[in-house]
N, CA, C and O atoms as a GROMACS GRO file, in nm:
protein
  304
    1UNK      N    1  10.475   6.817  12.094
    1UNK     CA    2  10.458   6.893  12.215
    1UNK      C    3  10.462   7.042  12.179
    1UNK      O    4  10.556   7.089  12.115
    2UNK      N    5  10.361   7.114  12.220
    2UNK     CA    6  10.351   7.258  12.189
    2UNK      C    7  10.420   7.342  12.296
    2UNK      O    8  10.414   7.310  12.415
    3UNK      N    9  10.486   7.449  12.252
    3UNK     CA   10  10.546   7.543  12.345
    3UNK      C   11  10.436   7.630  12.405
    3UNK      O   12  10.338   7.663  12.339
    4UNK      N   13  10.455   7.666  12.532
    4UNK     CA   14  10.355   7.744  12.604
    4UNK      C   15  10.424   7.848  12.690
    4UNK      O   16  10.526   7.821  12.753
    5UNK      N   17  10.368   7.968  12.692
    5UNK     CA   18  10.412   8.074  12.782
    5UNK      C   19  10.293   8.116  12.866
    5UNK      O   20  10.182   8.130  12.814
    6UNK      N   21  10.316   8.136  12.995
    6UNK     CA   22  10.212   8.182  13.087
    6UNK      C   23  10.229   8.332  13.104
    6UNK      O   24  10.333   8.377  13.152
    7UNK      N   25  10.128   8.408  13.066
    7UNK     CA   26  10.133   8.554  13.081
    7UNK      C   27  10.078   8.590  13.218
    7UNK      O   28   9.958   8.587  13.241
    8UNK      N   29  10.169   8.625  13.308
    8UNK     CA   30  10.133   8.658  13.445
    8UNK      C   31  10.214   8.572  13.541
    8UNK      O   32  10.189   8.453  13.555
    9UNK      N   33  10.312   8.634  13.606
    9UNK     CA   34  10.402   8.561  13.696
    9UNK      C   35  10.361   8.587  13.841
    9UNK      O   36  10.438   8.641  13.921
   10UNK      N   37  10.240   8.546  13.873
   10UNK     CA   38  10.189   8.561  14.009
   10UNK      C   39  10.133   8.429  14.058
   10UNK      O   40  10.167   8.323  14.006
   11UNK      N   41  10.048   8.437  14.159
   11UNK     CA   42   9.992   8.315  14.219
   11UNK      C   43   9.910   8.234  14.119
   11UNK      O   44   9.919   8.112  14.117
   12UNK      N   45   9.830   8.300  14.036
   12UNK     CA   46   9.750   8.228  13.937
   12UNK      C   47   9.841   8.160  13.834
   12UNK      O   48   9.815   8.047  13.793
   13UNK      N   49   9.946   8.228  13.792
   13UNK     CA   50  10.042   8.168  13.699
   13UNK      C   51  10.107   8.044  13.758
   13UNK      O   52  10.122   7.943  13.690
   14UNK      N   53  10.147   8.052  13.886
   14UNK     CA   54  10.205   7.935  13.954
   14UNK      C   55  10.106   7.820  13.957
   14UNK      O   56  10.143   7.705  13.934
   15UNK      N   57   9.980   7.850  13.987
   15UNK     CA   58   9.875   7.747  13.992
   15UNK      C   59   9.859   7.679  13.856
   15UNK      O   60   9.847   7.557  13.848
   16UNK      N   61   9.859   7.758  13.751
   16UNK     CA   62   9.843   7.703  13.617
   16UNK      C   63   9.961   7.613  13.580
   16UNK      O   64   9.941   7.504  13.528
   17UNK      N   65  10.084   7.658  13.607
   17UNK     CA   66  10.202   7.577  13.577
   17UNK      C   67  10.199   7.447  13.656
   17UNK      O   68  10.229   7.341  13.601
   18UNK      N   69  10.164   7.454  13.783
   18UNK     CA   70  10.155   7.335  13.865
   18UNK      C   71  10.059   7.233  13.803
   18UNK      O   72  10.091   7.115  13.793
   19UNK      N   73   9.942   7.279  13.761
   19UNK     CA   74   9.842   7.188  13.703
   19UNK      C   75   9.882   7.138  13.566
   19UNK      O   76   9.856   7.022  13.534
   20UNK      N   77   9.945   7.221  13.485
   20UNK     CA   78   9.991   7.174  13.354
   20UNK      C   79  10.099   7.067  13.372
   20UNK      O   80  10.101   6.968  13.299
   21UNK      N   81  10.186   7.088  13.469
   21UNK     CA   82  10.292   6.987  13.493
   21UNK      C   83  10.234   6.853  13.538
   21UNK      O   84  10.292   6.749  13.511
   22UNK      N   85  10.121   6.855  13.606
   22UNK     CA   86  10.059   6.731  13.652
   22UNK      C   87   9.971   6.668  13.545
   22UNK      O   88   9.978   6.547  13.522
   23UNK      N   89   9.888   6.750  13.478
   23UNK     CA   90   9.785   6.696  13.389
   23UNK      C   91   9.810   6.719  13.241
   23UNK      O   92   9.746   6.655  13.158
   24UNK      N   93   9.898   6.809  13.205
   24UNK     CA   94   9.910   6.848  13.064
   24UNK      C   95  10.043   6.815  13.003
   24UNK      O   96  10.124   6.904  12.978
   25UNK      N   97  10.067   6.689  12.976
   25UNK     CA   98  10.195   6.647  12.922
   25UNK      C   99  10.213   6.684  12.775
   25UNK      O  100  10.314   6.648  12.714
   26UNK      N  101  10.117   6.754  12.717
   26UNK     CA  102  10.128   6.793  12.576
   26UNK      C  103  10.194   6.929  12.557
   26UNK      O  104  10.207   6.975  12.444
   27UNK      N  105  10.236   6.995  12.668
   27UNK     CA  106  10.295   7.128  12.659
   27UNK      C  107  10.437   7.131  12.712
   27UNK      O  108  10.470   7.064  12.810
   28UNK      N  109  10.518   7.210  12.646
   28UNK     CA  110  10.652   7.242  12.690
   28UNK      C  111  10.648   7.386  12.740
   28UNK      O  112  10.644   7.480  12.659
   29UNK      N  113  10.648   7.406  12.871
   29UNK     CA  114  10.635   7.540  12.926
   29UNK      C  115  10.769   7.611  12.917
   29UNK      O  116  10.867   7.569  12.980
   30UNK      N  117  10.774   7.719  12.838
   30UNK     CA  118  10.897   7.794  12.818
   30UNK      C  119  10.926   7.887  12.935
   30UNK      O  120  11.042   7.915  12.966
   31UNK      N  121  10.821   7.936  12.999
   31UNK     CA  122  10.838   8.028  13.110
   31UNK      C  123  10.718   8.119  13.125
   31UNK      O  124  10.610   8.093  13.071
   32UNK      N  125  10.739   8.225  13.199
   32UNK     CA  126  10.635   8.325  13.224
   32UNK      C  127  10.671   8.453  13.148
   32UNK      O  128  10.787   8.477  13.115
   33UNK      N  129  10.570   8.533  13.122
   33UNK     CA  130  10.588   8.666  13.067
   33UNK      C  131  10.514   8.761  13.160
   33UNK      O  132  10.400   8.733  13.199
   34UNK      N  133  10.577   8.872  13.195
   34UNK     CA  134  10.512   8.966  13.285
   34UNK      C  135  10.556   9.107  13.251
   34UNK      O  136  10.670   9.129  13.208
   35UNK      N  137  10.466   9.203  13.270
   35UNK     CA  138  10.500   9.342  13.241
   35UNK      C  139  10.566   9.411  13.360
   35UNK      O  140  10.611   9.525  13.346
   36UNK      N  141  10.573   9.346  13.474
   36UNK     CA  142  10.638   9.402  13.592
   36UNK      C  143  10.789   9.384  13.577
   36UNK      O  144  10.840   9.273  13.586
   37UNK      N  145  10.860   9.494  13.552
   37UNK     CA  146  11.004   9.484  13.526
   37UNK      C  147  11.082   9.435  13.648
   37UNK      O  148  11.196   9.390  13.634
   38UNK      N  149  11.022   9.442  13.766
   38UNK     CA  150  11.088   9.390  13.886
   38UNK      C  151  11.091   9.237  13.889
   38UNK      O  152  11.171   9.178  13.962
   39UNK      N  153  11.005   9.173  13.810
   39UNK     CA  154  11.001   9.026  13.804
   39UNK      C  155  11.086   8.970  13.690
   39UNK      O  156  11.131   8.856  13.696
   40UNK      N  157  11.107   9.050  13.587
   40UNK     CA  158  11.180   9.006  13.468
   40UNK      C  159  11.323   8.968  13.504
   40UNK      O  160  11.392   9.042  13.574
   41UNK      N  161  11.366   8.853  13.455
   41UNK     CA  162  11.500   8.803  13.482
   41UNK      C  163  11.506   8.706  13.599
   41UNK      O  164  11.607   8.637  13.617
   42UNK      N  165  11.402   8.699  13.678
   42UNK     CA  166  11.395   8.606  13.790
   42UNK      C  167  11.335   8.475  13.742
   42UNK      O  168  11.304   8.461  13.624
   43UNK      N  169  11.319   8.380  13.831
   43UNK     CA  170  11.252   8.255  13.798
   43UNK      C  171  11.135   8.235  13.893
   43UNK      O  172  11.131   8.289  14.003
   44UNK      N  173  11.040   8.157  13.848
   44UNK     CA  174  10.923   8.118  13.925
   44UNK      C  175  10.892   7.974  13.889
   44UNK      O  176  10.880   7.941  13.771
   45UNK      N  177  10.879   7.888  13.987
   45UNK     CA  178  10.858   7.745  13.964
   45UNK      C  179  10.970   7.685  13.878
   45UNK      O  180  10.948   7.590  13.803
   46UNK      N  181  11.088   7.741  13.891
   46UNK     CA  182  11.202   7.692  13.814
   46UNK      C  183  11.202   7.737  13.669
   46UNK      O  184  11.284   7.689  13.590
   47UNK      N  185  11.112   7.828  13.632
   47UNK     CA  186  11.101   7.876  13.494
   47UNK      C  187  11.137   8.024  13.487
   47UNK      O  188  11.110   8.098  13.582
   48UNK      N  189  11.196   8.068  13.377
   48UNK     CA  190  11.233   8.208  13.365
   48UNK      C  191  11.112   8.300  13.349
   48UNK      O  192  11.007   8.259  13.298
   49UNK      N  193  11.129   8.424  13.394
   49UNK     CA  194  11.027   8.526  13.373
   49UNK      C  195  11.080   8.624  13.269
   49UNK      O  196  11.183   8.689  13.289
   50UNK      N  197  11.009   8.633  13.158
   50UNK     CA  198  11.047   8.720  13.046
   50UNK      C  199  10.968   8.850  13.052
   50UNK      O  200  10.862   8.857  13.115
   51UNK      N  201  11.023   8.952  12.987
   51UNK     CA  202  10.950   9.076  12.971
   51UNK      C  203  10.851   9.066  12.856
   51UNK      O  204  10.851   8.967  12.783
   52UNK      N  205  10.768   9.167  12.840
   52UNK     CA  206  10.664   9.160  12.737
   52UNK      C  207  10.722   9.171  12.596
   52UNK      O  208  10.651   9.144  12.498
   53UNK      N  209  10.848   9.209  12.583
   53UNK     CA  210  10.911   9.217  12.451
   53UNK      C  211  10.967   9.082  12.405
   53UNK      O  212  11.023   9.073  12.296
   54UNK      N  213  10.955   8.980  12.486
   54UNK     CA  214  11.011   8.848  12.456
   54UNK      C  215  10.963   8.795  12.320
   54UNK      O  216  11.042   8.741  12.242
   55UNK      N  217  10.835   8.810  12.292
   55UNK     CA  218  10.781   8.756  12.167
   55UNK      C  219  10.826   8.836  12.046
   55UNK      O  220  10.833   8.783  11.935
   56UNK      N  221  10.858   8.964  12.065
   56UNK     CA  222  10.911   9.044  11.955
   56UNK      C  223  11.053   9.002  11.920
   56UNK      O  224  11.094   9.007  11.804
   57UNK      N  225  11.127   8.960  12.020
   57UNK     CA  226  11.268   8.927  12.001
   57UNK      C  227  11.294   8.781  11.964
   57UNK      O  228  11.402   8.747  11.918
   58UNK      N  229  11.196   8.695  11.985
   58UNK     CA  230  11.213   8.551  11.960
   58UNK      C  231  11.100   8.498  11.873
   58UNK      O  232  10.982   8.514  11.906
   59UNK      N  233  11.136   8.436  11.762
   59UNK     CA  234  11.036   8.377  11.675
   59UNK      C  235  11.007   8.236  11.724
   59UNK      O  236  11.096   8.151  11.728
   60UNK      N  237  10.882   8.212  11.762
   60UNK     CA  238  10.843   8.081  11.810
   60UNK      C  239  10.721   8.036  11.729
   60UNK      O  240  10.618   8.103  11.732
   61UNK      N  241  10.733   7.927  11.660
   61UNK     CA  242  10.622   7.873  11.582
   61UNK      C  243  10.532   7.790  11.673
   61UNK      O  244  10.579   7.723  11.764
   62UNK      N  245  10.403   7.796  11.646
   62UNK     CA  246  10.305   7.712  11.715
   62UNK      C  247  10.310   7.731  11.867
   62UNK      O  248  10.326   7.635  11.942
   63UNK      N  249  10.296   7.855  11.911
   63UNK     CA  250  10.304   7.890  12.052
   63UNK      C  251  10.165   7.907  12.111
   63UNK      O  252  10.077   7.969  12.050
   64UNK      N  253  10.145   7.852  12.229
   64UNK     CA  254  10.022   7.873  12.305
   64UNK      C  255  10.054   7.968  12.419
   64UNK      O  256  10.163   7.964  12.477
   65UNK      N  257   9.958   8.054  12.452
   65UNK     CA  258   9.972   8.148  12.563
   65UNK      C  259   9.852   8.134  12.654
   65UNK      O  260   9.738   8.132  12.608
   66UNK      N  261   9.879   8.124  12.784
   66UNK     CA  262   9.773   8.121  12.885
   66UNK      C  263   9.778   8.256  12.956
   66UNK      O  264   9.883   8.298  13.004
   67UNK      N  265   9.664   8.324  12.964
   67UNK     CA  266   9.654   8.450  13.036
   67UNK      C  267   9.623   8.418  13.182
   67UNK      O  268   9.518   8.361  13.213
   68UNK      N  269   9.714   8.455  13.272
   68UNK     CA  270   9.699   8.423  13.414
   68UNK      C  271   9.701   8.554  13.495
   68UNK      O  272   9.793   8.579  13.573
   69UNK      N  273   9.599   8.634  13.475
   69UNK     CA  274   9.590   8.762  13.545
   69UNK      C  275   9.473   8.755  13.642
   69UNK      O  276   9.359   8.728  13.603
   70UNK      N  277   9.502   8.779  13.768
   70UNK     CA  278   9.400   8.768  13.871
   70UNK      C  279   9.388   8.900  13.949
   70UNK      O  280   9.363   8.901  14.069
   71UNK      N  281   9.406   9.010  13.877
   71UNK     CA  282   9.400   9.141  13.939
   71UNK      C  283   9.291   9.223  13.870
   71UNK      O  284   9.298   9.245  13.749
   72UNK      N  285   9.191   9.268  13.944
   72UNK     CA  286   9.086   9.350  13.881
   72UNK      C  287   9.143   9.474  13.811
   72UNK      O  288   9.093   9.512  13.705
   73UNK      N  289   9.245   9.535  13.868
   73UNK     CA  290   9.307   9.653  13.808
   73UNK      C  291   9.372   9.617  13.674
   73UNK      O  292   9.354   9.688  13.575
   74UNK      N  293   9.447   9.506  13.670
   74UNK     CA  294   9.514   9.464  13.548
   74UNK      C  295   9.416   9.417  13.442
   74UNK      O  296   9.439   9.438  13.323
   75UNK      N  297   9.306   9.356  13.483
   75UNK     CA  298   9.207   9.307  13.388
   75UNK      C  299   9.140   9.421  13.313
   75UNK      O  300   9.104   9.406  13.196
   76UNK      N  301   9.123   9.535  13.379
   76UNK     CA  302   9.064   9.651  13.313
   76UNK      C  303   9.156   9.699  13.204
   76UNK      O  304   9.125   9.797  13.136
   0.00000   0.00000   0.00000
């Protein structure tokens, strides 16, 4: 089972986690990562929200990341 982090703790991130939990039994979802410091430390869908420095501070082998950004401003 591969570890997975969802980058983006918003509605699209919730949608992705919901679908992975139903259809994707090959992933262990570690949580969300978001650059919004107001979200860091909270939970979403029962999973922790990490800051963008999470990967610098934690060594994780064989990690998958899903980009879940649904904001035209953020996409630019």
